[in-house]
KEFIVO-262367 format. One record per atom (N, C-alpha, C, O): y, z, x; residue in one letter. Coordinates in pm, whole numbers, plus 50000, padded with zeros to 5 digits. Example, Ala and Ser with C-alpha at 12.3 -4.5 7.8 and 13.67 -1.06 7.14 Angstrom:
# KEFIVO-262367
494315078051319a 495505078051230a 496705078051320a 496685084651424a 497755070851285s 498945071451367s 500035078751290s 501145080451341s 
***
This chain:
# KEFIVO-262367
335894884636881m 334844892036815m 334074882336723m 334674875036645m 332794882536734a 331964873336658a 332074875736508a 331934866436429a 332324888236468t 332364891136325t 333564884836256t 333534883136134t 334604881436329a 335764875036268a 335384861336211a 335994856736115a 334404855136270s 333964842136222s 332864843436116s 332394833536062s 332474855736087g 331424858035988g 330034858836048g 329064860835976g 329924857336180k 328634858136247k 328374872436291k 329164878336365k 327284877936245v 326904891436282v 325544890836348v 324594885336291v 325444896436467e 324194896136540e 323074902436457e 323224913436404e 321984895536448g 320834900636374g 320814896636227g 319864899936156g 321834889636181v 321884885336041v 321404870936033v 321784862636116v 320584867935935k 319924854935923k 320864843535887k 320634832235930k 321904845935812g 322834835435773g 323714840235659g 323454850835602g 324754832535625p 325654836735519p 324904839035387p 324104830635344p 325164850335325g 324564853335196g 323114857835204g 322474859835100g 322574859635324k 321174863535340k 321074877235406k 320324879035502k 321814886835355l 321764900335408l 320634907635338l 320824913635232l 319454906935397a 318244911435330a 318074926635329a 317624932335230a 318434933035437t 318154947435446t 319424955535422t 320534950535441t 319254967935380p 320434976735365p 321204978435496p 322424979435495p 320474978635609f 321144979835738f 322084968235763f 323214970135808f 321634956035733e 322474944235753e 323724944935665e 324814941635710e 323554949035539r 324704950135449r 325654961035498r 326874959335492r 325124972035546t 325954982935598t 326714978635723t 327864982335743t 326054970735806k 326664966035930k 327904957535900k 328954959335963k 327794948435805v 328924939935769v 330054948535710v 331224946435743v 329714957935624a 330724966735565a 331404975135673a 332614977235668a 330634979935769a 331204988135877a 332164979735962a 333244984535998a 331784967535994y 332674958836071y 333964955835994y 335054955536052y 333844953735865t 335014950935781t 335944963035779t 337154961535796t 335374974835757l 336184987035756l 336824989635892l 337964994035900l 336084986835999a 336624988636134a 337784979136160a 338694982536236a 337764967436099a 338864957936116a 340084961936033a 341214959536074a 339844968135917m 340944971635827m 341664984635865m 342874985735846m 340944994235917t 341505007635938t 342705007936032t 343675014836002t 342705000736145p 343905000936230p 345134995436158p 346245000236180p 344944985336073c 346064979835997c 346604990335900c 347814991935884c 345684997435836m 346105007835742m 346895018635814m 347885023735761m 346455022135934r 347165032436013r 348565027636048r 349535035136036r 348685015236092l 349985009636127l 350895008836005l 352065012736012l 350385003835893y 351185002835771y 351655016535725y 352795018135682y 350795026435735s 351155040035697s 352295045135785s 353275050735735s 352165043235915f 353205047636008f 354525040435981f 355575046835972f 354475027235968l 355695019535944l 356335023335810l 357555024535801l 355525025035708g 356045028835577g 356805042035583g 357895043235527g 356205051935651k 356875065035661k 358145064335744k 359155070335709k 358095056935853e 359285055535939e 360415048335866e 361575052635874e 360105037635797l 361135030135725l 361655037835604l 362835036935570l 360775045535540q 361185053635424q 362275063435466q 363215066035390q 362145068935586a 363135078535635a 364505072035657a 365525078935655a 364535059035677l 365795051935701l 366465046935574l 367655043735576l 365715046235464l 366255040635339l 367075050835262l 366815062935266l 368085045735193d 368845053835098d 368005054734971d 367725044534909d 367605066834929p 366735068034811p 367355062734682p 366635059534588p 368665061734677e 369355056934557e 369485041734552e 369785036134447e 369245035134665d 369425020634673d 368105013534642d 367165014334721d 368045006634529d 366834999434489d 366904984634526d 366034976934485d 367914980534601r 368114966334630r 367434961734758r 367414949734786r 366874970834836h 366244966734963h 365074957334933h 364244960434848h 365004945935002p 363964936034969p 362534941034993p 361594935634934p 362354951135077y 361014956135107y 360774970135051y 359824976935091y 361614974434958k 361504987934904k 360134990434842k 359545001034864k 359624980934766k 358324982734701k 357214984134805k 356334992734791k 357244976034910w 356264976735018w 356364990335087w 355354996935109w 357594994435121i 357805007135190i 357345018735103i 356685027935153i 357675018434976d 357235029134885d 355715029834876d 355135040734875d 355075018334871s 353615018134861s 352945024134983s 352075032834970s 353345019735102y 352665024035223y 353125037535276y 352485043135366y 354215042835224s 354635056335263s 354175066735161s 354395078735181s 353545062235053s 353145071334946s 351985080534987s 351205077335077s 351905091634919e 350825101134943e 349465094934907e 348465097634974e 349425086834803s 348155080734763s 347615071334871s 346405070534892s 348515064134939f 348045055435047f 347545063835165f 346595059935232f 348185075135189q 347735084035297q 346315089035269q 345495090035359q 346045092135141v 344705096635103v 343685085535123v 342595087935174v 344045073335084i 343135061835101i 342855059535249i 341705057335288i 343895059935331y 343715057935475y 342825068935534y 341925066135613y 343075081435496s 342255092535548s 340795090935507s 339895093435587s 340565086835384f 339215084735335f 338515073635414f 337375075435459f 339185062435432a 338605051135507a 338335055035651a 337315051335708a 339245062535710s 339085067035847s 337895076535859s 337145075835956s 337725085335762g 336595094535762g 335265087335748g 334295090635816g 335225077335660i 333995069435644i 333665062335775i 332515062235819i 334675056535836l 334475049435962l 333935058836069l 333035055236145l 334485070736075h 334015080636172h 332535083836148h 331755084336243h 332165086036023c 330775089235990c 329825077736021c 328705080036067c 330255065435995v 329405053836020v 329085052536168v 327935049836205v 330095054436253f 329885052136395f 329505064536474f 328965063336584f 329775076536421n 329485088836495n 328515098036424n 328115108336480n 328135094636303g 327305103636224g 328205113636152g 329375114936186g 327655120536055p 328475130135980p 328895142036067p 328195145536162p 330025148136034p 330465159936111p 329485171436094p 328735172035997p 329505180636191d 328585192036188d 328665200336061d 327645205036012d 329875202136006y 329995210635887y 329265204635768y 328795211935681y 329155191435761i 328385185135654i 326895187335677i 326145190135583i 326475185935801l 325065188035833l 324645202435807l 323535204935759l 325515211835837l 325195226135818l 325125229835671l 324275237835632l 325995224035588t 325995227435447t 324905220135370t 324575224035259t 324345209535428a 323295201935360a 321935208635370a 320995204935299a 321825218335458v 320535225135479v 320245234835372v 319195241335374v 
***
């Protein structure tokens, strides 16, 4: 993917994102790259949390597992996923209907 190297089609060069569309495009590509990782971390965190003894604080990855299995991370992932959906598919119908 060209965006991994920082090259975005239609962009003049590094640091020269002149239009709002160009800035949005880079942000959308970044979010699209991050969201699958967030989904995987969320899944792994919840699965590993189910295997841990809640009383044992000695597990070397307990802090990581607690972070990614937490409700707050689920909210962040859902929010990022929703933004990504809107960027690439447009807003859902219920938003369009209530905006009228």
